VEXDREN-2710 file (C-alpha; in Angstrom, 1 decimal):
% VEXDREN-2710
k/r/px/py/pz
1/UNK/195.6/76.8/111.1
2/UNK/194.2/78.1/113.9
3/UNK/196.2/78.0/117.3
4/UNK/195.4/75.1/119.6
5/UNK/193.6/77.4/122.2
6/UNK/191.1/78.1/119.7
7/UNK/188.1/76.5/118.8
8/UNK/187.9/75.3/115.0
9/UNK/185.0/77.4/113.3
10/UNK/183.3/74.2/112.2
11/UNK/183.0/73.1/116.0
12/UNK/182.0/76.2/117.0
13/UNK/179.2/76.7/114.7
14/UNK/178.3/73.2/115.2
15/UNK/178.0/73.8/118.8
16/UNK/176.0/77.4/118.7
17/UNK/173.4/75.3/116.8
18/UNK/173.2/72.8/119.1
19/UNK/172.6/74.9/121.8
20/UNK/170.1/77.3/120.1
21/UNK/167.5/74.6/119.4
22/UNK/165.8/75.3/122.3
23/UNK/166.5/79.0/122.6
24/UNK/165.2/80.9/120.0
25/UNK/163.6/84.3/119.5
26/UNK/160.3/83.8/117.8
27/UNK/158.9/86.1/115.2
28/UNK/155.6/86.1/117.0
29/UNK/157.0/87.2/120.2
30/UNK/158.7/90.4/119.0
31/UNK/157.6/94.1/118.5
32/UNK/158.1/95.1/115.2
33/UNK/161.1/96.5/114.1
34/UNK/161.9/99.9/112.7
35/UNK/163.8/100.8/109.8
36/UNK/167.3/100.8/110.8
37/UNK/169.1/102.5/107.9
38/UNK/168.5/103.1/103.9
39/UNK/170.9/100.9/102.8
40/UNK/173.9/98.9/104.1
41/UNK/177.3/100.7/103.5
42/UNK/178.9/97.3/102.2
43/UNK/177.2/94.8/100.2
44/UNK/179.0/91.8/102.6
45/UNK/176.8/92.8/105.3
46/UNK/173.8/91.2/103.7
47/UNK/175.7/87.8/104.4
48/UNK/174.6/88.3/107.9
49/UNK/171.6/90.4/107.7
50/UNK/168.8/91.1/106.0
51/UNK/168.4/94.5/104.1
52/UNK/168.0/97.1/106.5
53/UNK/164.5/98.0/105.6
54/UNK/161.3/96.3/104.8
55/UNK/161.0/96.1/101.0
56/UNK/159.7/99.4/99.8
57/UNK/156.3/99.5/98.0
58/UNK/156.2/100.5/94.5
59/UNK/154.6/104.1/93.3
60/UNK/152.0/102.3/91.2
61/UNK/151.1/99.2/93.9
62/UNK/147.2/99.0/93.8
63/UNK/146.8/101.8/91.2
64/UNK/148.3/100.2/87.9
65/UNK/149.3/96.3/87.2
66/UNK/146.8/93.5/87.2
67/UNK/145.6/94.4/90.9
68/UNK/144.7/97.9/90.1
69/UNK/142.4/96.9/87.0
70/UNK/140.5/94.5/89.3
71/UNK/140.0/97.6/91.3
72/UNK/139.1/99.7/88.6
73/UNK/136.3/97.1/87.4
74/UNK/135.1/96.3/90.9
75/UNK/134.3/99.6/91.9
76/UNK/132.0/100.4/89.4
77/UNK/130.5/96.9/89.2
78/UNK/129.5/97.8/92.8
79/UNK/128.2/101.0/92.1
80/UNK/126.1/99.9/88.8
81/UNK/123.7/98.4/91.5
82/UNK/122.9/101.7/93.1
83/UNK/122.5/104.2/90.1
84/UNK/121.1/101.5/87.6
85/UNK/117.5/103.2/87.7
86/UNK/118.8/106.6/86.8
87/UNK/121.0/104.9/83.8
88/UNK/117.4/103.2/82.4
89/UNK/116.2/106.9/82.9
90/UNK/118.8/108.5/80.9
91/UNK/118.3/105.8/78.0
92/UNK/114.5/106.4/77.8
93/UNK/114.9/109.8/77.9
94/UNK/117.3/110.4/75.2
95/UNK/114.8/107.6/73.0
96/UNK/111.6/110.0/73.9
97/UNK/111.2/112.2/70.8
98/UNK/112.8/109.9/68.2
99/UNK/111.3/111.3/64.9
100/UNK/112.1/107.6/63.2
101/UNK/110.4/105.9/65.9
102/UNK/107.5/107.9/66.0
103/UNK/107.5/108.1/69.7
104/UNK/105.7/110.9/71.8
105/UNK/107.4/112.5/74.6
106/UNK/106.1/110.5/77.5
107/UNK/108.5/111.8/81.0
108/UNK/108.9/115.2/82.0
109/UNK/112.8/114.6/83.3
110/UNK/114.5/111.5/84.9
111/UNK/112.9/111.6/88.3
112/UNK/109.6/111.6/86.4
113/UNK/110.7/108.9/84.1
114/UNK/111.6/106.6/87.2
115/UNK/108.5/107.0/89.0
116/UNK/106.3/106.0/86.2
117/UNK/108.3/103.2/85.2
118/UNK/108.2/101.9/88.8
119/UNK/104.2/102.4/88.8
120/UNK/104.2/100.5/85.2
121/UNK/106.7/97.8/85.8
122/UNK/108.1/97.9/89.4
123/UNK/111.2/97.4/90.5
124/UNK/112.2/95.3/87.9
125/UNK/111.5/98.1/85.3
126/UNK/114.0/100.7/87.2
127/UNK/116.4/97.9/87.8
128/UNK/116.2/96.2/83.8
129/UNK/119.4/95.3/82.5
130/UNK/121.0/95.2/85.9
131/UNK/122.8/92.0/85.0
132/UNK/123.9/93.6/81.8
133/UNK/125.3/96.9/83.6
134/UNK/127.0/95.1/86.5
135/UNK/129.0/93.0/84.1
136/UNK/129.3/96.2/81.8
137/UNK/131.0/98.0/84.6
138/UNK/133.0/95.3/85.7
139/UNK/134.2/94.5/82.3
140/UNK/134.8/98.0/80.6
141/UNK/136.5/99.7/83.3
142/UNK/138.7/97.0/83.8
143/UNK/140.2/98.5/80.8
144/UNK/138.9/102.3/80.6
145/UNK/140.0/103.1/84.1
146/UNK/142.5/100.3/84.8
147/UNK/144.7/101.5/81.8
148/UNK/144.6/105.0/82.4
149/UNK/147.2/105.0/85.2
150/UNK/149.7/102.1/83.4
151/UNK/149.5/104.3/79.7
152/UNK/150.4/107.8/81.7
153/UNK/153.4/106.3/83.1
154/UNK/154.5/105.3/79.6
155/UNK/153.6/108.6/78.3
156/UNK/155.4/110.1/81.3
157/UNK/158.4/108.5/82.8
158/UNK/159.6/111.6/85.1
159/UNK/157.8/110.5/88.2
160/UNK/159.2/113.6/89.9
161/UNK/157.1/115.9/88.0
162/UNK/153.4/116.0/87.7
163/UNK/151.8/114.7/84.2
164/UNK/150.8/117.5/82.6
165/UNK/146.8/117.9/81.3
166/UNK/147.8/116.9/77.6
167/UNK/149.1/113.7/78.7
168/UNK/146.5/112.7/80.8
169/UNK/144.0/113.2/78.0
170/UNK/146.0/111.0/75.6
171/UNK/145.9/108.3/78.3
172/UNK/142.5/108.5/79.0
173/UNK/141.5/108.5/75.0
174/UNK/143.3/105.5/74.4
175/UNK/142.1/103.5/77.6
176/UNK/138.6/104.8/76.7
177/UNK/138.9/103.6/73.2
178/UNK/140.1/100.2/74.5
179/UNK/137.2/99.5/76.8
180/UNK/134.6/100.7/74.5
181/UNK/135.7/98.4/71.3
182/UNK/136.4/95.3/73.7
183/UNK/133.0/95.5/75.3
184/UNK/130.4/97.1/72.9
185/UNK/128.6/93.3/72.6
186/UNK/127.9/94.1/76.6
187/UNK/127.1/97.7/76.0
188/UNK/124.9/97.3/73.1
189/UNK/122.7/94.2/74.9
190/UNK/122.6/96.6/78.3
191/UNK/120.8/99.3/76.3
192/UNK/118.5/96.9/74.4
193/UNK/117.0/95.5/77.6
194/UNK/117.0/99.2/79.4
195/UNK/114.9/100.7/76.1
196/UNK/112.2/97.9/76.8
197/UNK/109.6/99.0/78.5
198/UNK/105.6/98.2/78.3
199/UNK/102.6/100.5/78.3
200/UNK/102.4/104.6/78.2
201/UNK/106.0/104.6/79.0
202/UNK/107.5/102.8/76.4
203/UNK/110.0/105.0/74.0
204/UNK/111.8/104.1/70.9
205/UNK/111.9/101.2/69.4
206/UNK/110.2/98.4/71.2
207/UNK/111.3/95.5/68.9
208/UNK/113.9/94.3/71.1
209/UNK/112.3/91.9/73.5
210/UNK/115.0/89.8/75.3
211/UNK/114.2/87.0/77.9
212/UNK/117.4/88.1/79.8
213/UNK/121.1/89.1/79.3
214/UNK/122.6/85.6/77.8
215/UNK/119.4/85.1/75.2
216/UNK/120.3/88.7/74.2
217/UNK/123.3/87.2/72.8
218/UNK/121.8/84.3/71.5
219/UNK/119.4/86.3/69.9
220/UNK/121.4/89.2/68.5
221/UNK/124.2/86.7/67.0
222/UNK/121.0/84.7/65.4
223/UNK/119.1/87.4/63.8
224/UNK/122.3/90.0/63.5
225/UNK/125.0/87.8/62.6
226/UNK/128.3/88.2/65.5
227/UNK/129.2/91.7/63.5
228/UNK/125.7/92.9/65.0
229/UNK/127.2/92.6/68.4
230/UNK/129.3/95.5/67.4
231/UNK/127.1/97.7/66.2
232/UNK/127.6/101.5/66.7
233/UNK/131.4/100.7/67.8
234/UNK/132.7/103.9/65.8
235/UNK/130.2/106.3/68.1
236/UNK/130.7/104.3/71.6
237/UNK/134.6/104.8/71.1
238/UNK/134.3/108.1/70.3
239/UNK/131.9/108.6/73.6
240/UNK/134.2/107.2/75.5
241/UNK/137.1/108.7/74.6
242/UNK/135.6/111.9/75.4
243/UNK/134.2/110.5/78.4
244/UNK/137.1/108.9/79.6
245/UNK/139.9/111.3/79.1
246/UNK/137.5/114.3/80.5
247/UNK/137.0/112.0/83.7
248/UNK/140.1/110.6/84.2
249/UNK/142.0/113.8/83.7
250/UNK/139.9/116.0/86.0
251/UNK/139.6/113.4/88.4
252/UNK/143.6/112.6/88.8
253/UNK/144.2/116.4/88.3
254/UNK/141.5/117.8/90.9
255/UNK/142.7/115.2/93.7
256/UNK/146.5/115.8/92.7
257/UNK/145.8/119.4/93.4
258/UNK/144.0/119.3/96.5
259/UNK/146.6/116.7/98.1
260/UNK/149.8/118.2/96.9
261/UNK/149.3/121.8/96.3
262/UNK/150.2/123.9/99.4
263/UNK/148.0/126.7/98.3
264/UNK/145.1/124.2/98.8
265/UNK/146.4/123.1/102.0
266/UNK/143.8/125.2/104.2
267/UNK/140.8/123.0/102.4
268/UNK/141.9/120.3/104.6
269/UNK/141.3/117.4/102.0
270/UNK/143.2/114.3/102.9
271/UNK/143.5/110.9/101.5
272/UNK/140.1/109.2/101.5
273/UNK/136.3/109.0/101.1
274/UNK/135.4/112.7/100.8
275/UNK/138.4/113.4/98.7
276/UNK/137.4/110.5/96.2
277/UNK/134.2/111.6/96.4
278/UNK/134.7/115.6/95.5
279/UNK/137.0/114.6/92.6
280/UNK/134.4/112.1/91.6
281/UNK/131.2/114.5/91.0
282/UNK/133.2/117.3/89.6
283/UNK/134.8/115.0/87.3
284/UNK/131.3/113.5/86.5
285/UNK/129.9/116.8/85.8
286/UNK/132.5/117.5/83.1
287/UNK/132.4/114.2/81.7
288/UNK/128.7/114.2/81.2
289/UNK/129.0/117.6/79.4
290/UNK/131.6/116.2/76.9
291/UNK/130.1/113.0/76.1
292/UNK/126.5/113.5/76.2
293/UNK/126.2/114.7/72.7
294/UNK/127.8/111.1/71.5
295/UNK/125.7/109.3/74.1
296/UNK/122.4/110.3/72.5
297/UNK/123.3/109.2/68.8
298/UNK/125.0/105.9/70.3
299/UNK/121.6/105.1/71.9
300/UNK/119.7/105.7/68.7
301/UNK/122.3/103.7/66.8
302/UNK/121.6/100.8/69.5
303/UNK/118.1/100.5/69.6
304/UNK/117.1/100.9/66.2
305/UNK/115.4/98.4/64.1
306/UNK/117.7/96.4/61.4
307/UNK/116.8/94.8/58.2
308/UNK/119.1/92.5/55.7
309/UNK/119.4/94.0/52.6
310/UNK/121.3/91.8/50.0
311/UNK/122.9/89.7/52.9
312/UNK/124.2/93.1/54.3
313/UNK/122.5/94.1/57.8
314/UNK/121.6/97.9/57.8
315/UNK/119.8/99.9/60.2
316/UNK/116.6/100.9/59.4
317/UNK/116.3/104.4/60.3
318/UNK/120.2/105.5/60.5
319/UNK/123.1/104.3/58.2
320/UNK/125.7/105.4/60.6
321/UNK/126.9/107.8/63.3
322/UNK/127.3/110.7/61.2
323/UNK/123.8/110.5/59.7
324/UNK/122.0/109.9/62.7
325/UNK/123.7/112.9/64.4
326/UNK/122.4/115.2/61.2
327/UNK/118.8/113.7/61.4
328/UNK/118.9/114.4/65.0
329/UNK/119.9/118.1/64.4
330/UNK/117.6/118.4/61.7
331/UNK/114.4/117.2/63.5
332/UNK/114.7/118.2/66.9
333/UNK/117.5/120.8/67.3
334/UNK/120.9/121.1/68.8
335/UNK/119.6/120.9/72.1
336/UNK/118.6/117.2/71.7
337/UNK/122.3/116.1/71.9
338/UNK/121.7/117.0/75.7
339/UNK/118.4/115.2/76.1
340/UNK/118.7/112.9/79.2
341/UNK/121.7/115.4/80.4
342/UNK/120.3/115.2/83.9
343/UNK/119.0/111.7/83.8
344/UNK/123.1/111.1/82.9
345/UNK/124.5/113.1/85.4
346/UNK/122.3/111.7/88.4
347/UNK/123.4/108.5/87.1
348/UNK/127.0/109.2/86.5
349/UNK/127.4/111.8/89.6
350/UNK/126.3/109.0/91.9
351/UNK/127.7/106.4/90.4
352/UNK/131.5/108.0/90.1
353/UNK/131.6/109.0/93.4
354/UNK/130.5/105.3/94.5
355/UNK/132.9/103.5/92.0
356/UNK/136.1/106.0/92.8
357/UNK/135.3/105.4/96.7
358/UNK/135.3/101.6/96.3
359/UNK/138.3/101.9/93.8
360/UNK/140.4/104.3/96.2
361/UNK/139.3/102.3/99.3
362/UNK/140.5/99.1/97.3
363/UNK/143.8/100.6/96.6
364/UNK/144.5/102.3/99.8
365/UNK/143.8/98.9/101.6
366/UNK/146.1/96.9/99.1
367/UNK/148.9/99.4/99.8
368/UNK/148.4/98.9/103.7
369/UNK/148.2/95.0/103.6
370/UNK/151.6/95.1/101.3
371/UNK/153.3/97.3/103.7
372/UNK/152.6/95.2/106.7
373/UNK/153.3/91.9/104.8
374/UNK/156.3/93.3/103.6
375/UNK/157.2/94.5/107.3
376/UNK/156.3/91.3/108.7
377/UNK/158.8/89.6/106.2
378/UNK/161.4/91.8/107.1
379/UNK/160.9/91.3/110.9
380/UNK/160.9/87.5/110.1
381/UNK/164.2/88.0/108.1
382/UNK/166.2/89.9/111.1
383/UNK/164.6/87.5/113.8
384/UNK/166.4/84.7/111.7
385/UNK/169.6/86.7/111.2
386/UNK/169.3/87.1/114.8
387/UNK/168.4/83.7/116.0
388/UNK/171.4/82.2/113.8
389/UNK/174.4/83.5/115.8
390/UNK/172.5/84.0/118.8
391/UNK/174.2/82.3/122.3
392/UNK/171.9/80.6/124.9
393/UNK/171.9/82.8/128.2
394/UNK/169.9/83.0/131.5
395/UNK/167.8/85.7/130.1
396/UNK/167.3/84.4/126.5
397/UNK/168.9/84.4/123.6
398/UNK/171.6/87.0/123.1
399/UNK/174.4/88.2/120.5
400/UNK/177.5/88.0/122.7
401/UNK/181.0/89.1/122.2
402/UNK/181.4/85.9/120.2
403/UNK/178.2/86.1/118.1
404/UNK/179.6/89.1/116.6
405/UNK/183.1/87.3/115.8
406/UNK/181.4/84.5/114.4
407/UNK/179.2/87.0/112.1
408/UNK/182.1/89.1/111.3
409/UNK/184.0/86.0/110.1
410/UNK/181.2/85.4/108.0
411/UNK/180.9/89.2/106.8
412/UNK/185.0/89.7/106.8
413/UNK/186.6/86.7/106.0
414/UNK/190.6/86.6/106.7
415/UNK/191.3/86.6/102.6
416/UNK/189.4/89.4/102.4
417/UNK/191.2/91.5/105.1
418/UNK/194.4/90.5/104.3
419/UNK/196.1/89.7/107.6
420/UNK/197.8/87.3/109.4
421/UNK/195.8/84.5/112.0
422/UNK/196.7/86.8/114.9
423/UNK/196.0/89.7/113.5
424/UNK/192.8/88.7/112.2
425/UNK/191.8/87.0/115.5
426/UNK/192.7/90.4/117.3
427/UNK/190.6/92.6/114.9
428/UNK/187.6/90.3/115.4
429/UNK/187.9/91.2/119.1
430/UNK/188.2/94.7/118.8
431/UNK/185.4/94.8/116.0
432/UNK/183.3/93.0/118.1
433/UNK/183.8/95.0/121.3
434/UNK/183.2/98.3/119.1
435/UNK/180.0/97.2/118.2
436/UNK/178.7/96.6/121.4
437/UNK/180.2/99.6/122.6
438/UNK/177.9/101.7/120.1
439/UNK/175.0/99.7/121.8
440/UNK/176.0/101.0/125.1
441/UNK/177.7/97.6/126.1
442/UNK/180.8/96.3/127.7
443/UNK/183.3/94.2/125.8
444/UNK/181.6/91.3/127.3
445/UNK/178.0/92.5/127.1
446/UNK/175.4/90.9/125.0
447/UNK/172.6/92.4/123.0
448/UNK/168.9/91.5/123.2
449/UNK/166.8/91.0/119.7
450/UNK/165.6/94.8/119.8
451/UNK/169.5/96.2/120.7
452/UNK/170.4/93.8/118.2
453/UNK/168.6/95.4/115.5
454/UNK/169.5/98.9/117.1
455/UNK/172.9/98.0/116.5
456/UNK/172.6/96.8/113.0
457/UNK/174.3/99.8/111.6
458/UNK/177.3/99.8/114.0
459/UNK/177.7/96.3/112.8
460/UNK/177.4/97.1/109.1
461/UNK/180.2/100.2/109.5
462/UNK/182.6/98.0/111.2
463/UNK/182.3/95.8/108.3
464/UNK/182.2/98.8/105.4
465/UNK/185.4/100.2/107.5
466/UNK/187.5/96.7/107.8
467/UNK/187.0/96.2/103.8
468/UNK/187.7/99.2/102.8
469/UNK/191.2/98.8/104.7
470/UNK/192.0/96.0/102.4
471/UNK/190.7/98.0/99.4
END
């Protein structure tokens, strides 16, 4: 039992609560507190204080996880609006001169294709298949780009070292294949919509004249069956593997080198739009060079006419990817595999730049928001801890010697300290005075909120020392 001249702890706490109800520090009235320590020396300090620092943000926040996948789809979807005319040009350039269709060379280059398409079909022609392109970019890259970093984290668990190129290539291959297989129906609809044309600009097979994006699915399922939506999946997966593994490897590795390699520090690259854009253009060039042959084969397979033979859907011109590639090589020569390269790059380069700038901005914005959110949450916790034991004074709530003693009773109960009541009370007074002294105050001093935050490590040190002596 406490001595007669002492106030019982329960009565003391009730008295403090009743006096503090109208004199509390509000979170909105204090400046953001700074980190006071990396960790508390003793776990009992958590009984009176929140963690010594805001919750850290994970290394992959905004890059991996669901939010990272959303950003990965959002960026390319926005970019599709800007680069769709080049995608239309790429498809039509790849179809012209196709021996099976009998189409002749209608365009001299990507820009010539865009100009002639605009003259013949207007803005609707240059933006043909835009809705499908937006949906395709958003959905496919949700997996293609969004899964790259999570897969790479699984393949490379040692985050203190840079992942080797071969692991990046594998991660890009897996995420690329996943995106291609899942989103092949949207891919085939986009290609056919972009290939359909009128007048002299028509190249390749022109039998697919859909009313729109939704109508495309309805007609394909009706005429070709559900399997028709997965026409050319194998070559699409190969193309996506080549594109994604090259793109993501070059992009991530070049960005890492520019930002972390001391020998390249003189270039002055910093996290931001410029670095995102430069690395995107670099990766686009290599990605287009790697996947253009597969892209030509895929475009031909997607756009060929089909017929039903004994209830089985068969292509009229090509039986599969290998046979298609063989015919292209035989009829048009090896350079035909790089048809539409300029249009492909003119579409892919700006597209990658716009997409990865948007993705990078989303990631940095998300991390900044999370940092501020964690900081505000920690500030609220510190304010709550301050108000819990603060005493009302003429200058506002303060942590007094009595406040410190009450907090120390919570963190270091007498049973844990292991001493008599008299000794325990003396220790509390001495420890409270030690904390005040560390804050530059006398034994009867009082701590404002900012001083309380700064003195938190001293309180933690007292708790750790007192309980360590008992141990």
